[in-house]
C-alpha positions as CSV (number, residue, x, y, z in Angstrom):
1,M,99.9,108.3,94.0
2,K,100.2,105.2,96.6
3,E,103.1,105.0,98.8
4,F,104.6,103.3,102.0
5,T,107.6,103.4,104.3
6,Y,109.7,100.5,105.0
7,L,112.3,99.9,107.4
8,V,114.9,97.4,105.9
9,T,115.8,94.5,108.3
10,D,117.7,92.3,105.7
11,E,121.4,92.3,107.0
12,L,122.7,93.0,103.6
13,G,120.2,95.9,102.8
14,I,119.1,95.9,99.0
15,H,122.0,94.0,97.5
16,A,122.0,92.2,94.0
17,R,119.5,89.3,94.1
18,P,116.3,91.1,95.9
19,A,117.4,94.3,93.8
20,G,116.9,92.3,90.6
21,L,113.8,90.8,91.7
22,L,112.5,94.5,92.8
23,A,113.2,95.8,89.3
24,K,111.7,92.8,87.3
25,L,108.4,93.3,89.6
26,A,108.4,96.9,89.0
27,K,108.4,96.4,85.1
28,T,105.4,94.2,85.4
29,Y,103.2,97.2,85.6
30,P,103.6,99.1,82.5
31,G,102.4,102.8,82.6
32,T,102.8,102.8,86.3
33,T,105.9,104.5,87.7
34,V,107.5,102.7,90.7
35,T,110.3,104.7,92.8
36,V,112.1,103.9,95.8
37,T,113.3,106.8,98.0
38,K,116.6,107.1,100.5
39,G,117.1,110.4,101.8
40,E,116.8,112.9,99.3
41,T,117.5,110.5,96.3
42,T,114.7,108.8,94.3
43,V,115.2,106.2,91.7
44,K,112.9,104.3,89.6
45,A,112.6,100.8,90.8
46,S,113.0,99.2,87.4
47,Q,116.4,100.5,87.0
48,L,118.8,98.0,88.5
49,M,121.7,99.7,88.8
50,K,120.4,103.1,90.2
51,L,118.8,100.9,92.9
52,M,121.7,99.3,93.9
53,N,123.8,102.7,94.0
54,L,121.0,104.0,96.8
55,G,123.3,101.9,99.1
56,V,120.3,100.9,101.2
57,K,121.6,99.1,104.2
58,K,120.0,97.1,107.1
59,G,118.2,100.0,109.3
60,N,117.6,102.2,106.6
61,T,114.2,103.4,105.9
62,V,113.0,103.9,102.4
63,T,109.5,105.0,100.9
64,V,108.5,102.9,98.0
65,A,105.9,104.8,95.5
66,A,103.9,103.9,92.7
67,D,101.7,106.4,90.2
68,G,99.8,105.2,87.3
69,P,96.7,103.0,86.4
70,A,97.9,100.1,88.4
71,E,99.3,101.9,91.4
72,E,96.8,99.8,93.8
73,E,98.1,96.8,92.7
74,A,101.4,97.7,92.4
75,I,101.9,99.1,95.8
76,A,100.1,95.9,97.5
77,A,102.7,93.6,95.7
78,L,105.8,95.6,96.4
79,E,104.6,96.1,100.1
80,Q,104.6,92.4,100.1
81,F,107.9,91.7,98.4
82,F,109.7,93.9,101.0
83,K,108.0,92.1,103.9
84,E,109.3,89.0,102.4
85,N,112.6,89.6,100.9
86,L,113.9,92.9,103.0
């Protein structure tokens, strides 16, 4: 399993547009589970509504993890996505 921690700097946090893009990106790695954790709550990044229900706001820290055959590729793409969008 690979993971990274990210401090959200987007004014709106993880809202509809980036959440949708993140869910779509997470689904491009079949067999690899991508999760986002805020505090004690962990959800699959591919599940849009659960991702939005985390309530991630500006200033929150999240941990993103990938576990599976494409974890190296997935974690690199996800880290880039977070830097560019959140």
